[in-house]
C-alpha positions as CSV (number, residue, x, y, z in Angstrom):
1,M,82.6,73.4,109.7
2,L,80.4,74.5,112.7
3,R,83.8,74.7,114.9
4,T,85.6,76.7,112.1
5,R,82.7,79.2,111.8
6,L,82.6,79.8,115.4
7,W,86.1,80.4,115.8
8,M,86.4,82.7,112.7
9,G,83.3,84.5,113.8
10,T,84.8,85.4,116.9
11,I,87.8,86.8,115.4
12,L,85.6,88.9,113.0
13,I,83.5,90.0,116.0
14,L,86.6,91.1,117.9
15,L,88.3,92.8,115.4
16,G,85.0,94.8,114.7
17,V,85.0,95.8,118.4
18,A,88.5,96.8,118.4
19,M,88.4,99.1,115.3
20,L,85.4,100.7,117.1
21,V,87.2,101.1,120.8
22,F,90.6,102.2,119.3
23,D,89.0,104.7,116.6
24,Q,87.6,106.6,119.4
25,N,91.3,107.9,120.1
26,F,91.7,109.2,116.7
27,A,88.5,111.3,116.0
28,P,87.7,112.5,113.5
29,Y,90.2,110.5,111.3
30,Y,89.2,107.1,112.3
31,P,92.2,105.4,110.7
32,F,91.0,102.0,111.6
33,L,87.8,102.3,110.2
34,L,89.4,103.7,107.2
35,M,92.2,100.7,106.9
36,L,89.5,98.2,107.4
37,M,87.2,99.4,104.7
38,V,90.0,99.6,102.2
39,V,91.4,96.2,102.8
40,L,87.9,94.6,102.8
41,C,86.6,96.4,99.8
42,L,89.5,96.1,97.7
43,A,89.6,92.2,98.6
44,G,86.2,91.9,97.6
45,C,86.7,94.0,94.4
46,F,89.4,91.3,93.7
47,E,87.5,88.2,94.4
48,F,84.3,89.8,92.4
49,L,86.6,90.6,89.3
50,H,87.9,86.8,89.4
51,M,84.6,85.2,89.7
52,L,83.9,86.7,86.1
53,P,85.1,84.7,83.2
54,Q,88.2,86.3,81.7
55,D,86.5,87.6,78.6
56,R,84.1,89.5,80.6
57,R,86.1,91.1,83.2
58,P,86.3,95.2,83.4
59,P,89.7,96.7,83.3
60,A,90.7,95.6,87.1
61,W,92.7,99.0,87.6
62,L,89.7,101.0,87.1
63,C,87.4,98.9,89.3
64,Y,90.3,99.1,92.3
65,F,90.7,103.3,91.4
66,G,86.7,103.5,91.7
67,V,86.4,101.5,94.7
68,L,89.4,102.8,96.5
69,G,88.7,106.4,95.3
70,I,85.2,106.4,96.8
71,I,86.2,104.9,100.0
72,L,88.7,107.5,100.7
73,A,86.3,110.3,99.5
74,N,84.3,110.0,102.5
75,W,86.8,111.1,104.5
76,P,88.1,115.1,103.4
77,A,84.8,116.5,104.3
78,H,85.3,115.6,108.0
79,L,88.7,116.6,108.5
80,P,89.5,119.5,111.1
81,T,90.8,122.2,108.6
82,E,89.7,125.7,108.0
83,S,91.0,125.5,104.1
84,I,88.1,123.5,102.9
85,D,85.1,125.5,101.5
86,V,82.1,124.8,103.3
87,H,80.3,123.6,100.1
88,F,82.8,120.8,100.2
89,R,81.9,119.7,103.6
90,D,79.4,117.5,102.2
91,P,80.9,114.2,101.8
92,W,78.3,113.1,98.8
93,R,80.2,115.8,96.7
94,W,83.4,114.1,97.0
95,I,81.9,110.8,96.4
96,A,79.9,111.6,93.5
97,A,83.2,113.3,91.8
98,V,85.1,110.0,92.1
99,L,81.9,108.1,90.7
100,A,81.8,110.5,87.8
101,A,85.4,110.2,87.3
102,T,84.7,106.4,87.3
103,M,82.2,106.4,84.7
104,L,84.3,108.8,82.3
105,G,87.3,106.7,82.7
106,A,85.0,103.1,81.9
107,L,83.7,105.3,78.8
108,L,87.2,106.1,77.6
109,T,88.9,103.0,78.3
110,A,85.9,101.2,76.4
111,M,86.7,103.7,73.3
112,A,90.6,103.2,73.5
113,H,90.5,99.3,73.2
114,Y,87.4,98.9,70.8
115,R,88.0,96.7,67.8
116,D,85.5,96.0,65.0
117,D,85.7,92.1,65.8
118,D,84.4,92.7,69.4
119,P,81.6,90.6,70.3
120,I,78.3,92.5,70.3
121,G,77.9,94.4,73.5
122,K,81.1,93.8,75.1
123,S,82.0,97.4,75.5
124,A,78.7,98.0,77.3
125,N,79.0,94.9,79.3
126,Q,82.3,96.1,80.7
127,I,81.1,99.6,81.5
128,G,78.3,98.3,83.0
129,L,80.2,95.7,85.2
130,T,82.8,98.2,86.3
131,L,80.0,100.8,87.4
132,L,78.4,97.4,89.2
133,I,81.6,96.7,91.3
134,V,82.1,100.3,92.0
135,L,78.6,101.0,93.3
136,Y,78.6,97.6,95.1
137,L,81.9,97.7,96.9
138,G,82.7,101.8,96.9
139,F,79.3,103.6,97.1
140,L,77.2,101.3,99.1
141,P,79.9,100.8,101.8
142,S,80.1,104.7,102.1
143,F,76.6,104.8,104.1
144,L,78.4,102.4,106.8
145,A,81.3,105.1,106.8
146,Q,79.1,108.1,107.2
147,L,77.5,106.7,110.4
148,R,81.0,107.2,112.1
149,W,80.8,111.0,112.3
150,L,77.4,111.2,114.0
151,P,77.5,112.4,117.5
152,S,76.4,108.5,118.5
153,G,78.7,107.2,115.6
154,V,80.0,103.9,117.7
155,G,76.5,103.0,118.4
156,A,75.3,103.6,115.0
157,V,78.2,101.6,113.3
158,A,78.0,98.7,115.6
159,L,74.2,98.3,115.0
160,T,74.9,98.7,111.2
161,I,77.5,95.9,111.4
162,F,76.2,93.3,114.1
163,V,72.6,93.6,113.4
164,P,73.1,91.8,109.9
165,K,75.7,89.4,111.2
166,C,73.4,88.4,114.3
167,C,70.7,87.9,111.6
168,D,73.3,85.7,109.5
169,S,74.3,83.6,112.5
170,G,70.5,83.2,113.9
171,A,69.8,81.9,110.5
172,Y,72.4,79.6,109.9
173,F,71.7,78.0,113.3
174,T,67.8,78.1,113.1
175,G,68.3,76.5,109.7
176,R,70.3,73.8,110.8
177,L,68.2,72.8,113.6
178,L,64.5,73.4,112.5
179,G,65.0,74.2,108.6
180,R,62.5,72.2,106.6
181,H,61.0,74.9,103.7
182,K,63.0,76.0,101.2
183,M,63.1,79.9,100.8
184,T,65.0,80.4,97.6
185,P,65.7,77.0,96.1
186,V,67.3,78.3,92.8
187,L,69.5,81.4,94.5
188,S,70.3,79.8,97.9
189,P,69.1,76.2,98.3
190,K,70.4,76.0,101.9
191,K,68.3,78.9,103.2
192,T,64.9,78.1,104.7
193,W,61.9,80.2,106.0
194,E,62.6,78.6,109.5
195,G,66.3,80.1,109.2
196,F,64.6,83.5,107.7
197,A,62.6,83.6,110.9
198,G,65.2,82.7,113.6
199,G,67.7,85.4,111.6
200,I,65.3,88.0,112.1
201,A,64.5,87.3,115.4
202,A,68.4,87.3,116.3
203,G,68.7,90.5,114.3
204,I,65.8,92.2,116.6
205,F,67.5,90.7,119.8
206,G,70.7,91.9,118.8
207,A,69.7,95.3,117.8
208,W,67.7,96.0,121.2
209,A,71.0,94.9,123.1
210,I,73.5,97.0,121.0
211,H,71.3,99.9,121.7
212,R,71.1,99.4,125.3
213,A,74.9,98.9,125.4
214,A,75.6,101.8,123.2
215,P,72.8,104.2,123.0
216,S,72.1,106.0,119.7
217,P,69.5,108.3,118.9
218,L,67.0,105.9,117.2
219,P,63.3,107.4,117.0
220,G,61.2,105.6,119.6
221,D,64.3,104.3,121.6
222,D,63.8,100.7,122.5
223,L,60.7,100.5,119.8
224,G,63.1,102.0,117.3
225,A,65.7,99.5,118.0
226,L,63.4,96.5,117.2
227,G,62.1,98.5,114.3
228,F,66.1,98.9,113.2
229,G,66.5,95.3,113.9
230,L,63.7,94.2,111.5
231,T,64.3,96.5,108.7
232,V,68.2,96.2,108.8
233,G,68.0,92.3,109.4
234,I,65.7,92.1,106.2
235,A,68.1,94.3,104.2
236,G,70.7,91.9,105.5
237,V,68.9,88.9,104.1
238,L,68.7,90.5,100.8
239,G,72.1,91.5,100.7
240,D,73.1,87.8,101.1
241,L,70.8,86.7,98.4
242,A,72.2,89.5,96.0
243,E,75.6,88.1,96.4
244,S,74.3,84.5,95.8
245,L,72.9,85.9,92.6
246,L,76.4,87.1,91.7
247,K,77.9,83.8,92.4
248,R,75.3,82.0,90.7
249,D,75.6,83.9,87.6
250,S,79.1,83.2,87.8
251,R,78.8,79.2,88.5
252,R,80.5,79.8,91.8
253,K,79.7,78.4,95.1
254,D,81.8,80.8,97.3
255,A,83.6,84.2,96.4
256,S,86.9,82.5,97.6
257,Q,88.3,80.2,100.4
258,V,90.1,83.3,102.3
259,M,87.7,83.0,105.2
260,P,87.6,79.7,106.5
261,G,84.1,78.7,107.3
262,F,82.4,81.5,105.4
263,G,84.0,81.6,102.0
264,G,85.4,84.7,100.8
265,V,85.4,88.5,101.9
266,L,82.2,89.1,99.7
267,D,80.5,86.4,101.7
268,V,81.2,88.0,104.9
269,I,80.4,91.6,104.1
270,D,77.2,91.1,101.6
271,S,74.6,91.5,104.3
272,I,76.3,94.6,105.7
273,V,76.9,96.2,102.4
274,F,73.3,96.1,101.5
275,A,72.1,96.8,105.0
276,A,74.2,99.9,105.4
277,P,71.9,102.4,103.3
278,V,68.9,101.2,105.3
279,A,70.6,101.8,108.6
280,Y,71.8,105.2,107.3
281,C,68.1,106.2,106.7
282,W,67.2,105.5,110.2
283,Y,69.4,108.3,111.0
284,M,68.6,110.9,108.6
């Protein structure tokens, strides 16, 4: 398992670095970031849907539409064209429009399929799950996407991706070596406070190292990088636990087995998705 995690982790790191490097030649379109986000978020949507019991799943087509629509909505406001009105240069307007359309679609779909003999709360449950999936895998990743158009977008995106993953790796290895005290025995029995401490330390060091390699305008310079590592690292840990909650609630150990050594796509992106809004706040 350790060997598998190492080679799979290396592949994921190289994929992230390649995306950041090659996309610089295609600014401001950033097609590799778009392609990577679409693939990962739709794959995560597929896994999320299939973790749910058949009778609780919301309409798959609507979830895919919402996730894909919100990811795509991050781009139009940044395209170099004079035909877009200044009011539509705000990407959050586009994102809000897709989110509203998804909400209306969820309500209309529930209305169209409602039957008198449906279990109590079925419609509300499916509407709520539709919005949960779209917000989790469409809206939250949008904070990561928006960092790419900053003047220091490479450094900002690199920090947001790799700091949570440094924290994941540090927690995994520290927990294996030193872990004694259970952190969350119900949600994630293997997590320990020793692993948590090691993960946060790795996240802080990773933030400082990346900031040095690809400087980004964090307030406080090196001290700001340490604060970024601490807060984004903690957010990443909470993101991991949030996905553990979703898996436990569905009585699943992993979202899938598509990523050897890690589990599913959701098991790989969970910390990044949760940390992205926190990272975004550092640059606003």
